[in-house]
Structures are given as C-alpha cells and as structure tokens.
C-alpha positions as CSV (number, residue, x, y, z in Angstrom):
1,M,0.0,0.0,0.0
2,P,1.4,3.4,-0.9
3,S,2.4,5.8,1.9
4,K,0.3,8.8,2.9
5,H,2.5,11.1,0.8
6,Q,2.4,8.8,-2.2
7,R,-1.4,8.7,-2.1
8,R,-1.6,12.5,-1.8
9,A,0.6,12.8,-4.9
10,A,-1.4,10.2,-6.7
11,R,-4.6,12.1,-5.9
12,E,-3.2,15.3,-7.3
13,N,-2.1,13.5,-10.5
14,V,-5.5,11.9,-10.9
15,L,-7.2,15.3,-10.3
16,A,-5.0,16.8,-13.0
17,L,-5.9,13.9,-15.3
18,L,-9.7,14.2,-14.6
19,Y,-9.6,18.0,-15.0
20,S,-7.7,17.7,-18.3
21,C,-10.0,15.1,-19.6
22,D,-13.0,17.2,-18.7
23,I,-11.6,20.3,-20.5
24,K,-10.6,18.3,-23.6
25,E,-13.8,16.2,-23.5
26,M,-11.5,13.2,-23.6
27,D,-12.2,9.7,-22.2
28,I,-10.1,8.9,-19.1
29,I,-9.0,5.5,-20.3
30,D,-7.9,6.9,-23.7
31,A,-5.9,9.6,-21.9
32,I,-4.2,6.9,-19.7
33,E,-3.4,4.5,-22.6
34,N,-2.4,7.2,-25.0
35,G,-0.3,9.3,-22.5
36,A,-2.4,12.4,-23.1
37,Y,-1.5,14.1,-19.8
38,P,-1.6,17.7,-18.9
39,E,2.2,18.0,-18.5
40,E,5.2,16.4,-20.2
41,E,6.6,14.9,-17.0
42,F,3.2,13.8,-15.7
43,W,3.0,10.1,-14.8
44,L,0.5,8.0,-12.9
45,S,1.7,5.7,-10.1
46,Q,0.1,2.3,-9.8
47,Y,-2.3,3.6,-7.2
48,A,-3.2,6.7,-9.3
49,E,-3.8,4.6,-12.4
50,R,-6.0,2.2,-10.3
51,I,-8.1,5.1,-9.1
52,A,-8.3,6.8,-12.5
53,R,-9.4,3.5,-14.2
54,G,-11.9,2.9,-11.4
55,I,-13.4,6.3,-11.8
56,A,-13.8,5.7,-15.5
57,E,-15.4,2.4,-14.9
58,K,-17.8,3.6,-12.1
59,Q,-18.4,7.2,-13.4
60,S,-22.1,6.7,-14.0
61,E,-22.6,5.3,-10.4
62,I,-20.4,8.1,-8.9
63,D,-22.2,10.8,-10.8
64,T,-25.6,9.5,-9.7
65,Q,-24.4,9.6,-6.1
66,L,-23.0,13.2,-6.6
67,A,-26.2,14.4,-8.2
68,V,-28.3,13.1,-5.3
69,A,-25.9,14.5,-2.7
70,S,-25.3,17.9,-4.3
71,E,-28.8,19.1,-3.7
72,N,-29.8,21.8,-6.3
73,W,-26.5,21.5,-8.2
74,A,-26.5,19.8,-11.6
75,L,-23.2,18.1,-12.3
76,D,-22.7,19.9,-15.6
77,R,-23.1,23.3,-13.8
78,M,-20.4,22.6,-11.2
79,P,-17.0,24.0,-11.8
80,M,-14.9,21.4,-13.5
81,I,-12.2,21.2,-10.8
82,D,-14.8,20.8,-8.1
83,R,-16.5,18.1,-10.0
84,A,-13.2,16.3,-10.6
85,I,-12.4,16.5,-6.8
86,L,-15.8,15.1,-6.0
87,R,-15.5,12.2,-8.5
88,L,-12.1,11.3,-7.2
89,S,-13.1,11.4,-3.5
90,A,-16.5,9.7,-4.0
91,Y,-14.7,6.9,-5.8
92,E,-12.3,6.4,-2.9
93,M,-15.1,6.6,-0.4
94,L,-17.3,4.0,-2.2
95,Y,-14.8,1.6,-3.7
96,V,-11.4,1.8,-2.0
97,D,-11.6,-0.2,1.2
98,E,-8.1,0.7,2.5
99,V,-8.9,4.5,2.5
100,P,-11.2,5.4,5.4
101,V,-14.2,7.6,4.4
102,S,-13.0,10.3,6.8
103,V,-9.6,10.4,5.1
104,A,-11.1,10.6,1.6
105,I,-13.2,13.5,2.7
106,S,-10.4,15.3,4.5
107,E,-8.1,14.9,1.4
108,A,-10.9,16.2,-0.8
109,V,-11.3,19.3,1.3
110,E,-7.6,19.9,1.1
111,L,-7.6,19.5,-2.7
112,A,-10.5,21.9,-2.8
113,R,-8.7,24.5,-0.7
114,Q,-5.6,24.2,-2.9
115,Y,-7.2,23.9,-6.3
116,G,-10.9,24.8,-5.9
117,S,-12.5,27.3,-8.2
118,E,-13.9,29.5,-5.4
119,D,-13.5,30.3,-1.8
120,E,-16.5,28.1,-1.0
121,S,-15.2,25.1,-2.9
122,S,-13.9,23.3,0.2
123,R,-17.2,23.8,2.1
124,F,-19.2,22.6,-0.9
125,V,-17.0,19.5,-1.4
126,N,-17.2,18.7,2.3
127,G,-21.0,19.1,2.3
128,V,-21.6,16.8,-0.7
129,L,-19.2,14.1,0.4
130,G,-20.6,14.3,4.0
131,R,-24.1,13.5,2.5
132,I,-22.7,10.6,0.6
133,A,-21.0,9.3,3.8
134,R,-24.2,9.6,5.7
135,G,-26.0,7.6,3.0
136,M,-23.2,5.0,3.2
137,D,-23.8,4.7,7.0
138,E,-27.5,4.3,6.4
139,E,-26.9,1.5,3.8
140,Q,-24.5,-0.2,6.2
141,L,-27.0,-0.1,9.0
142,A,-29.7,-1.4,6.7
143,D,-27.4,-4.3,5.6
144,E,-26.6,-5.1,9.3
145,R,-30.4,-5.1,10.1
146,R,-31.1,-7.5,7.2
147,D,-28.3,-9.7,8.4
148,D,-29.6,-9.7,12.0
149,E,-33.2,-10.5,10.7
150,R,-31.9,-13.3,8.5
151,Q,-29.9,-14.8,11.4
152,A,-32.9,-14.5,13.7
153,R,-35.1,-16.3,11.1
154,E,-32.5,-19.1,10.8
155,E,-32.2,-19.5,14.5
156,A,-36.0,-19.6,14.8
157,S,-36.2,-22.4,12.2
158,E,-33.7,-24.6,14.1
159,P,-35.0,-27.2,16.5
160,A,-34.9,-25.9,20.1
161,C,-33.4,-29.1,21.5
162,V,-31.3,-31.5,19.5
163,A,-30.3,-34.8,21.2
164,K,-27.2,-36.6,20.3
165,P,-27.9,-40.0,18.7
166,D,-27.0,-41.9,21.9
167,Q,-28.8,-39.6,24.3
168,E,-32.3,-39.4,25.5
169,V,-34.2,-36.1,25.3
170,K,-35.5,-34.9,28.7
171,A,-38.5,-32.7,28.8
C-alpha cells in the first residue's frame, strides 16, 4: 500500500488527469493509454492509475451519487475542478476499502482548498461528500439489520433441542 505522501501525490495526479479530460472532453481510459497528460513529466503511479481507471469504470454510479448528494446543483453546472475532486473522492469513499471515508473527505477538502474554483469550494465539497458518507452509513445499518433479521429467522427455524444420537431427550 502506498504511503500517505504517495497517495496524496497520486490524488493530485488523478485530479489533473480528470480535469484535463473534462476540459478536452476526452475519455479517461484513452488519456491513460495514449499518454495524453496535462504535463510532459506527468505520470501515474500504480495507485493513481487504479483510481483513474476505477473512476472511468464507475463514473455513472459516482455521478448518480453526486447528483443526489449535491442538492440543487446539476453536475454539468459545477466548476470542472470541483466536479473532478468530487469524483475522485467519491470513488475512494465508495470503492477503495483501504482508505477510510473520513480520510477521503479530508483529502478532498484539502484539494478543494488548494485547487478549488472558489473560496467556498472546500465547504461545498465537504457538504456533498458528507451527505454521501451519511448515505453509506444508512446503507451499512440497513445491511446489518437485514443480516440480523436473517440470522434470527435461521435461529427460529432450528429445532430448540437437539439430542445426540445416543442420548435421551429430557423434557
């Protein structure tokens, strides 16, 4: 697993790639495979490429989550850099198990402070990702409730007393 510093650099490179692809209306995978990066010395680490490819693969699902969580903001009306930060961080939150949700949000807020389009970018990014995180918590709780209910049904369907073959059952 890459170090904290390596992941931060990877996020910045993925952000540059996403932003560049958005401006040029270029497919993320094409940009990766054809080396169409924003700078000559730009390169993607293994982690960065994994994230970029994952975003490309899951972009529809990510954009759905962002549209729901961004309340009154259409994705196409968001500043490109903010949208790129949100896609990057939402992907990490939803699909990268080794990155805690709180870390993904914190890193996104820092990226928004550093590269965001407006003074309010970091607050906007924090709010949208916070709503996604709350939705994830609700889904996890619902999954746990379903598991508990399933386990309770299974336990209820098991015989209350099971005797070993050579034992008598006492009432």
